[in-house]
C-alpha positions, 0 to 999 in steps of 0.5 A: 499499500502506498500512502499519500499525505494531503497538506494545506487548506481543504478545498470544498468540491475537490476530487484530490482525495478520491483521485488518490485513492483511485491510484491506490493511495492510502490517504492521510490529512496533515494540519501543518508541515510539522504534522506532515513530518510526523505522518511521514515518519509513521509510513514504514520505509519499504513503502511509497509516500506522496505529499500532495497539496489539497488545492491540486487541480489537474487530470488523474493521468498527471497524478499517475504519471507523477506519483506512481511510475516505479522507475524513479526514486523521486518524481514530482508534478506541480503540487505533488511529490512522491518517494519510493524507498530509495528516495525516502531519506532524501524526502524526509530530509527536505520535509524537515528542512522545510518544517524547521525553516518556517516553524511547522507552518505554511502560509496559505499561498504556499505549496509545501510539496512544491517547496519540498521539490525545490529543497530536493534540488538543492540537496542534489536530489534527481527529481523526475518530472514527467512530460505532461503535454496537454494534461493539466497539473496546477496549484491554483492560488485563488478561486478564479485561477482554480476555475480556469484550471478546472476549465482546462481539465474539462477541455482535455480528454484524460483517457485520450491522452493516456491512450495516445501515450501508451504507444511508443513515440518512435516506432517502425511504419508497420507497427505505427499505422498497422498495429498501434491504432488498434493494439492500444485498445487491446492494452486498455482492455487487458489493464481493465481485466488486471492482466499484467504486461509479463502475462501478455508478453508470455502469451505473445511467446506462447502464440509464436511457439505454436506458429513455429509448430504450424510451420513445422507441419510443412503443409500450406495450411500449416504455413498460413496459419503459421503467418497469421499466428506470427502476426498475432504474436507481434500484436501481443508483443506491441500490446505488452509495452502499451499495457506497461505504458497505460498502466505504468506497470514497469519492472526489471524482469518485464524488460527482460522478458520482452527482450528475451522473448522477441529473440526466442520467438523469432529464432523458434520460428526460423527453426519452424520453417526449417522443419517444414521445409524438411518434411517437404524434402527441402533443407534449409537449415543452413539458410535458417542459421545464416538468418539467425547469425545475420540478425544477431550480428545486426543487433550486436552492431547496434548494441556495440555502437550505442554502448560505445557512445552512450557517454562519450564526448561526441555523444552530446555534441555530434557535429559530424557532416554525417550526423548533420546529414541524418538530422536533415533527413529526419526532418522531412516526413517521407524520409523518416519512414523510408529510412525506418523501413529500409532497415527492416525493423521488427514489425516490418520484418515479421510482416514480411516473414508471415506474408512469405511464409503463407504465400511462398516457401520456407526457401524463398522466405529465407532468401528474401530475409537474408537479402533484406537483413543483409542490405538493412546490415550494410546501411546501418553499419556504413552510417555508423562507420561514417559517424565514427570517422567523421567526428572526434570522441573520447571514449569513456572507461565505462564505455570501453568496459562495456565493449570488453564485456560485449566482446566476451573473451574467455580464459584462453584470451586472458592467459595470452594477454599476459604475455603480449607486449604493453603499450598502446596499439590502435589494431584492435579492429584490424586484429579481430577482423584478420582473425575472423577472416582466417578462421572463417575462410579456412573453414570455408576452403578446408572443412573439417581438418587440422589447417582449420584448427591452426587458423582457429589457433591464429584467431585466438592469438589475434583475439587476445591481441585485439582486447589487450588494451582498453577498446577506446579507438574510433572503430573499436565498437566493431570488435564484438560484432566481428567476434560474433560473426566469427564464432557463428560463421565458423559453426555454420560453415563447419557444420555445413561442410560436415555434410551429414544429417543433423549437423545444421540443426545441431549448429543451429541449437548452439549458436542459439544457445550462445546468442542467448548468453550474448544477448543476456550480457547486453540487457545486463549492461543496459540494466546497469547490472554489470557483465555476467559473472566471470565463472559463467564466461569461463565455464562457457569458455569465451568466444575464442575458446568455443571457436577453437573447440569446435574447430578441434572437434570438426578435425578429430571427430567423424561427421556423425560424432561432430554432430553428437558433439555439437548437440551435447555442447548446445545443451550444456551451454544452454543449460548453463547460461539459462540457469544463471540468467534466470537466477540473476533476473529473478533475484533482481527483481525480488531484490527490488532493483530499479524498475526499467522499460526497454523500448526495444530495438528498431531492428 
């Protein structure tokens, strides 16, 4: 239960007490500042508490935004301030200061809540003030001002604003114009029935898995049903975020589930298409694995670039010609939507996959998907390369550490780094790229052989050289995606070269398990939880260790034995990373970690 402390002179006919109760607050009334301080001290420290002026006039949703958002320890709107347990001490100190400064009384024209906000700011407290837009939140000083404020409230439809704000501000064309116009009403329907975003997220996952099962039947009816169910799964995927924004039900666990399930749904659907094609005599596992590798590498490019520049000096003052051109294009309506569509964000991508599944074959679906994703990857990566080369940025230690965590270097690289010479070497990206070319080209030319093991050994050495120094170069954000391409690509090529039934599905499972580990690393960094524990990275070998291990297994085992080894490795990695990931996120949720809401990647 949350507690709201009303302060100031009561206003006849005011709905503030009823509004607060409807938002889940237990309402108490303070006669003066001293009484408010006493009431505040009586509220248990693990509960949210708010101080609200009785003269407040505004929309209920303005109060909801200001007083119930779980993401911020301190938040305020005019006439109201709130604190979660993490912000209680700051609120208590600010109220005590105001009480002491004014002898426990408040002038009739004063708003104790607003004075507390000022005191919080003076103490260096970070108070969130939500964007209210057309919503009204005010403390009128006289009857005329109160009447004008009430008229302003009547002129704006609170529910319409709430529905509009439930939709993500920046989204793809398909989502904006084909899904959100009605999914917001589905979100409201869910909210009124007490459903949570996590329940809707789970329903979206189940729907996508059923879609994958339909695709695996290999029949035309199954493909049509799969396409329809995939689209409905995406509707639910949009709905869970809109429900979170509509009802302000943000959580650390929810953000993780939403992001993780998106990847699980898409890659499970790829597997379903491959199984369906196999029933019809067409082996497209290599295409399915290629699509997963390409899509994952695209995401790692996004993640690495963003983490590298999130707090660099150029991130806040980007005056490069590329950035200027990008800003100019974003000011013209049609170019905005064109640029969002050509990068194949999740809405466009899933719509394309659904239509192609229903109307064509899995092979055609994967061909179109690979071409589209390759073009999108080229476009976005080229733009980021130009931005990096045309601006001067000083990368912070935090950004360099994030890139090192994303690199996923294991104990083998860590051991080799100790023997490498010190000093600055601006060769990290070149070393990573050279190693990636050696190991993947070797796998392509020689297949399972000791030559590939030799190339994998060279890759391990070059990987260690790449991460021997902090990744602060202009293009060092490319190191993690290059490592991903090298590891995943080597597994794909060696499984294809094994030329035995089951090798590619086993490789698909291994890459999926490793990709989950890499996505989980990203979500931990985004949640300010740091990288996965060192023991986990050691247990799964690091990216260079796994690449070398797969090369050795391919060389020493027969094709069928290699398939079994890939399967065992996939299961082992999946069990370890899933167990640790679930343990970590559930523990973070139970420990009351700061609530977040990931708006998601455009891609």
